Structures are given as C-alpha cells and as structure tokens.
N, C-alpha and C positions, 0 to 999 in steps of 0.2 A: 514277225512276232518278235517282241523285245525280250531280252534275257532278264532274268531276275536280278542280275548284278548291275544293270544299267542304273545310272544315277537318276533320281527323280527330277522331273523338269521343274524349273523355277515357278513359283506361284504367279498367277496372273496378277497384274497390278490392280490395286483397289481402285474403284471408280473415283475416289477423291484425289488419287495421285495422277495429276495431269501431265507429268513428265517435265523435262528440263526446259521446254519452250514456254511454259506457263509464265515464269517471271518476266520474260521479254514481252510476251503478249500483254500482260497486266501493266507493265511499264509504258508500253506504247499507247494502250488505252488511256492510262492516266494522263499521259502527255497530251493526247488529243482532247481529252476532257478539260484539261487546264487551258488549252488554247481556245476552246469554245467558251469557257467561262470568262477568260480574259477579254475576248471579243465582246461578249454580251455585257459584262460589267463596265468596260470602258465606253461602250456605245451608249448605254443608258445614263452614264455619269456625265456625259458631255453637257455643257451648259444648254439649257432649253430642251433637252431630249425628254427627260422624265422628271417632273418636279419632285424634289425631295430625294432623288437617287444620286445626288452629287458625291456623297461620301463613298459610293461604290468604286470611285476611282482608286481608292487604296486597295480594295479587294482585287480590282482588275490589274493593277500594277503588281500586286503580290503574285497573282496567277501568271502574269507575263514573265515575272522573274523565274518562276518554275519552268516556263516554256523555254526561255532563253538559256537557262543553265541545264536543260534537259539532255544535252548530248546530241546523238545522231538524229538528224531531221529537224533540229531546232530552228534553223534558218527558214525552212519551208513553213513550219508552224507559225513562226513569228511574222513571216510575210503575210500569211493568210489572216492572222489577227489584225495586222495593219490595214489590209484591204477591207476587211469587214468594218473596222473602226472608222476609217476615213469615208467609206461608203455611207455609214450611218450619219456621221456628223456633217457630211456634204450633201445630204439628201435634198436640201432646199435648192441646190443648183441644177437639179435635173430638169427643171422647167426652162431654164435659160439655154443651155447647150448640153444636151445629153452626152455627147462625146467628151466634153470637158469633165463632166461628172465622173464618167467611167475612167478617164485618164488620171484624175486626181486619186481615185481609189487604187488603181492598178500600179501607177508609178509611186504613189505615196507609200505603198506597202514595202517598197525597197528600203525606206528609212527604218522600218522595223526589222527587215531581214538582216541588216548589218549589226544589229544589237548583239547576237551571240558572239560574233567575231570580236567586237570591241570589248565585251565583257571578258572573254578569254585573254585578249591581249593585255588588258589592264590587270587581270589576275596574274599574268606572267611577270608583271612589274611589281608584284606583291601588294597590289591594291585590294583591300578586302572586298569580297563578292558584292554585298549590298551597296557599298560606295561605288564600285565599278559599274554596277547596274544603274545607279543614279546618274553617274557621269555620262554613261552611254545614252540613256533616255534623254537627258538634257541636251547632249550633243546632237542627237538625231532631231529633236524638236527644233533646236537652233538652226540646223541645216535646212529643215523644211521651211522655216520662217524666213531665212535670209539668203538661201542659195540663189544666185543670179538666175533670173528668167523663169524660175519655178517657184516663186515665193508663195507660201501658203501658211501664214502664221496661226491659223485657227486650230482649235482643239489640242492645245498643249495641256499636259496633265494638270498644271496649276490652275488652268482656267476653270476646272470643275469646282474649285473652292471659292468662286466669286461671291457666294452667299455668306461667307465667313471672312470678311476683309481683315479681321484682327489676326487670323492665321497667316495671311499673306503680307501684312504690312512690313514686318521686320525683314524677311528674306527679299522681298521685292525692292524695298528701300536700299538694302545693302548690296544686292547683286542682280537685281532685275528678275525677269521671269526665269532666267536660266538657273539661278540659285534656288528659287522656289521649286523648280522641276527637279533639281538634284536632290534636295531635301525630301520632297514628297516621295520620289521613286526609291530613294535609299531607305527611308523609313518603312515603306511597304515591303521592300525586299528583305529588310531585317526581320520584319514580322513573319514573312514567309519562311525565311531560313530557320527561325526559331520554332515555327509551328510544325514543320515536317521533319 
C-alpha cells in the first residue's frame, strides 16, 4: 500500500505524443518517399517512356537532390534510384541480352551512389548546394557516357528535353550535354532547396 505522501505518478503520454523517435521515423519515411518519387519521375521523363512527361525530369531531379542531401543512408537511396531509373530506360535491351540489361541497371546505379559524396565534397569547397548537385549529376552522367569499356551515354537528364530544342540550344552549343546537365540539375535543386 502506498503512503499518502508519495508523489503522484506522471500522467500517461497522450496518444498524439509519439515520443522522440517520431521525427527520425518521419524523416526516414520522407527520404524513402523522395527516393521513390525521384525514380518514378526520372523513369517516366526519359525520352520515349511516356509521351508528354518529359518535364517531370525537373521534379525527378529536385527529389533526387533531396535524396542526395538527406544525410544517413543517402548513398543507398541514390543507388536504388539509379538502378530503377536505368532499368526503366534500358528496358528495350532485355530482349537482346538479359544479363547485360541487369548489369546496366545494377552497375549504373553506382554512378548515382557517388552523388552524395560528391555533393558533400563540393560543399566543403564552399560550392553552393544546388550548383554542387548540378556538377555532380553532370559528372556522373559524363562518366557513364565516356568511362572506358562501360560506355552508356543514354538517359542523361538533358535528353528528356529533346522536344524543346530551344531550351537546349544555348547550353549545348556553349558546353555540350555536360553544361545542359549542370544547368538542368542545378535549377531543379535550387527549386527543391527553396520549396522545402
């Protein structure tokens, strides 16, 4: 039996109070939703995938920026975005050599997995986040297009804008696909940085 002088027990937490783990859970859920959205938007924006959805490349890159700058686990999420994206844009190759199709998706995802490290490295050099992301995306696309013995130039971000050549003429004439990729990814990242 308790004495009358004992302090009353603390009230039970209200059902709405989910405790200190809730922000971490919500952040992780948001990061995975951004990764899924990025994979979906980038996949449908690829040339020839879904007619009229090419502008979704901007949304996909904005979501990828959120994934890449998301902190812990960002490399894994970026890798999975890359695997899904390259699997979608390489779907026509499955009839030729299925193993090559799988290899393109699995190995190509590595180019996306390096994005968080590059963005952090460029940020350490005081490069603004959106510009660092644009440079990282363009660098990864360039590596995928020109790396010896693994060349795969398809599905660069700027390719999604093929229906609007006026948007591409200036950047491509001045700096090739690389500059177009930098500008497109940096603009998408700037929109994402301002929106959240």
